VOBA-1610 file (N, C-alpha, C; in pm, whole numbers, padded with zeros to 5 digits, always signed):
BEGIN
Met-13591+03412-02400Met-13470+03388-02345Met-13484+03227-02251Asn-13369+03147-02301Asn-13412+03008-02219Asn-13254+02972-02159Thr-13282+02919-02017Thr-13180+02922-01951Thr-13124+02778-01855Leu-13093+02759-01868Leu-13048+02629-01728Leu-13003+02659-01622Leu-12965+02785-01561Leu-12920+02841-01461Leu-12927+02779-01331Asn-13089+02743-01344Asn-13121+02683-01175Asn-13175+02556-01198Lys-13131+02513-01297Lys-13144+02322-01310Lys-13008+02299-01269Thr-13054+02155-01245Thr-12922+02061-01200Thr-12921+01943-01288Ile-12789+01930-01330Ile-12730+01805-01398Ile-12713+01692-01329Arg-12761+01533-01384Arg-12765+01424-01266Arg-12713+01384-01386Thr-12619+01298-01325Thr-12539+01144-01401Thr-12534+01030-01343Ala-12532+00970-01416Ala-12530+00813-01364Ala-12433+00703-01454Cys-12412+00612-01354Cys-12306+00519-01459Cys-12404+00455-01471Ile-12373+00365-01659Ile-12497+00258-01677Ile-12391+00133-01717Ala-12267+00175-01803Ala-12186+00034-01810Ala-12244-00051-01896Pro-12292+00007-02017Pro-12343-00085-02091Pro-12292-00206-02158Pro-12331-00349-02174Pro-12258-00426-02221Pro-12217-00405-02372Ile-12134-00344-02395Ile-12063-00347-02548Ile-11911-00302-02512Pro-11853-00320-02613Pro-11733-00331-02600Pro-11623-00188-02591Thr-11692-00075-02628Thr-11597+00051-02567Thr-11654+00118-02413Arg-11615+00184-02353Arg-11626+00224-02258Arg-11651+00370-02283Asn-11662+00434-02413Asn-11691+00559-02382Asn-11845+00639-02365Phe-11941+00533-02333Phe-12056+00558-02300Phe-12094+00512-02154Asp-12019+00472-02063Asp-12064+00393-01937Asp-12120+00504-01870Tyr-12130+00628-01875Tyr-12180+00721-01780Tyr-12285+00863-01907Thr-12411+00829-01850Thr-12488+00949-01881Thr-12539+01062-01811Ala-12570+01177-01860Ala-12607+01295-01787Ala-12720+01338-01877Trp-12800+01454-01767Trp-12942+01531-01816Trp-12975+01589-01724Val-13027+01687-01751Val-13100+01783-01684Val-13213+01744-01589Asp-13189+01760-01491Asp-13336+01718-01349Asp-13399+01793-01423Gly-13532+01672-01422Gly-13674+01758-01430Gly-13673+01742-01615Glu-13637+01718-01679Glu-13575+01731-01834Glu-13517+01583-01940Glu-13570+01457-01841Glu-13481+01337-01866Glu-13577+01327-02032Glu-13667+01341-02041Glu-13695+01280-02230Glu-13650+01401-02290Trp-13569+01514-02275Trp-13485+01592-02363Trp-13336+01590-02386Leu-13234+01627-02392Leu-13101+01600-02465Leu-13074+01513-02338Thr-12967+01410-02357Thr-12901+01342-02287Thr-12752+01353-02360Gly-12621+01358-02260Gly-12519+01313-02240Gly-12436+01212-02217Tyr-12320+01160-02261Tyr-12265+00976-02273Tyr-12126+01048-02290Gly-12026+00954-02210Gly-11883+01012-02165Gly-11825+00863-02085Ala-11723+00875-02113Ala-11669+00734-02060Ala-11629+00775-01876Thr-11649+00943-01837Thr-11663+00914-01746Thr-11770+01037-01707Ala-11837+01072-01578Ala-11916+01176-01525Ala-11918+01305-01596Ala-11748+01328-01609Ala-11739+01466-01630Ala-11736+01501-01808Asp-11700+01359-01861Asp-11760+01352-02030Asp-11906+01384-02044Ala-11996+01315-02012Ala-12064+01291-02029Ala-12172+01448-01964Ile-12096+01505-01902Ile-12170+01626-01891Ile-12123+01768-01964Ala-12036+01702-02034Ala-11928+01790-02176Ala-12031+01727-02286Asp-12060+01604-02284Asp-12128+01638-02380Asp-12271+01684-02394Leu-12334+01674-02237Leu-12445+01701-02265Leu-12442+01869-02274Thr-12348+01960-02213Thr-12348+02072-02212Thr-12320+02129-02347Glu-12245+02059-02462Glu-12226+02116-02609Glu-12331+02091-02677Gln-12446+01955-02651Gln-12576+01971-02708Gln-12669+02083-02649Ile-12654+02117-02576Ile-12745+02225-02469Ile-12683+02345-02580Glu-12597+02377-02580Glu-12510+02489-02662Glu-12582+02463-02807Glu-12555+02357-02870Glu-12574+02344-03009Glu-12757+02348-03019Tyr-12830+02324-02922Tyr-12968+02320-02950Tyr-12989+02481-02922Phe-12970+02568-02810Phe-12985+02709-02790Phe-12916+02809-02894Tyr-12830+02779-02883Tyr-12712+02881-02985Tyr-12745+02867-03136Cys-12696+02957-03184Cys-12666+03010-03328Cys-12538+03023-03378Glu-12509+03039-03441Glu-12379+03079-03496Glu-12354+03233-03498Asp-12514+03278-03578Asp-12503+03411-03571Asp-12561+03519-03465Asp-12563+03425-03339Asp-12618+03481-03197Asp-12473+03521-03182Ala-12532+03684-03146Ala-12407+03701-03033Ala-12401+03762-02895Ala-12549+03693-02833Ala-12505+03691-02696Ala-12586+03527-02653Pro-12527+03392-02593Pro-12614+03309-02551Pro-12770+03306-02523Ala-12767+03225-02566Ala-12921+03192-02512Ala-12952+03097-02448Ala-12851+03049-02360Ala-12871+02921-02260Ala-12736+02933-02167Ala-12726+02904-02059Ala-12630+02894-01980Ala-12624+02765-01918Pro-12483+02731-01891Pro-12492+02611-01797Pro-12567+02543-01670Ala-12604+02455-01646Ala-12685+02402-01525Ala-12538+02480-01440Ala-12568+02533-01257Ala-12544+02517-01219Ala-12464+02525-01098Val-12560+02326-01088Val-12507+02252-01001Val-12520+02142-01099Ala-12440+01992-01075Ala-12420+01893-01147Ala-12411+01826-01003Ile-12508+01728-01068Ile-12481+01577-00987Ile-12391+01444-00984Val-12296+01396-00923Val-12228+01297-00995Val-12277+01180-00891Glu-12306+01070-00926Glu-12294+00965-00853Glu-12151+00871-00848Arg-12100+00867-00767Arg-11953+00775-00744Arg-11956+00626-00639Trp-11929+00569-00686Trp-11901+00451-00645Trp-11798+00412-00551Asn-11854+00366-00438Asn-11726+00407-00326Asn-11654+00270-00278Gly-11716+00149-00345Gly-11654+00056-00319Gly-11795-00031-00274Thr-11858+00012-00177Thr-11950-00033-00131Thr-12141-00027-00149Arg-12127+00142-00205Arg-12262+00200-00269Arg-12220+00311-00339Trp-12354+00352-00391Trp-12342+00482-00451Trp-12289+00598-00392Thr-12268+00743-00386Thr-12225+00842-00344Thr-12317+00954-00422Glu-12362+01083-00377Glu-12366+01203-00453Glu-12253+01300-00397His-12196+01358-00557His-12131+01442-00518His-12166+01592-00581Arg-12181+01716-00540Arg-12235+01836-00582Arg-12133+01902-00655Leu-12118+01957-00780Leu-12011+01973-00893Leu-12091+02157-00892Val-12013+02275-00866Val-12065+02363-00938Val-12010+02482-01034Trp-12055+02484-01083Trp-11995+02571-01227Trp-11974+02715-01189Asn-11810+02726-01221Asn-11767+02865-01154Asn-11703+02945-01316Gly-11788+02954-01396Gly-11812+03022-01481Gly-11688+02981-01610Thr-11637+02889-01595Thr-11541+02767-01700Thr-11582+02667-01697Gln-11598+02584-01584Gln-11571+02456-01556Gln-11675+02409-01462Tyr-11665+02323-01399Tyr-11738+02263-01295Tyr-11648+02223-01237Ala-11649+02274-01038Ala-11568+02218-00945Ala-11618+02166-00781Glu-11585+02036-00786Glu-11694+01974-00676Glu-11650+02074-00539Val-11754+02059-00504Val-11835+02156-00373Val-11757+02054-00221Ala-11712+02092-00160Ala-11665+02011-00051Ala-11791+01990+00059
//
């Protein structure tokens, strides 16, 4: 059984020099950088894209039970105007929520 429950998803703003902003953020499973990568206009979009790819990778439509679970923690880097800061998001069973 494959699981990502104890892994961390990391995100970064890469803002490539292209006309669309749909690929500004990237998300990956920490320690698995050469594996799947999610992209999106926001960090949340990149995490959602990565999660969808992981589900497609591990799940078959015929599977009765999922073979993988979303990562328990996601780390999002945000620019506060002077420097990048890390924010922890925790999976609450349906979505990622920021931890104070």
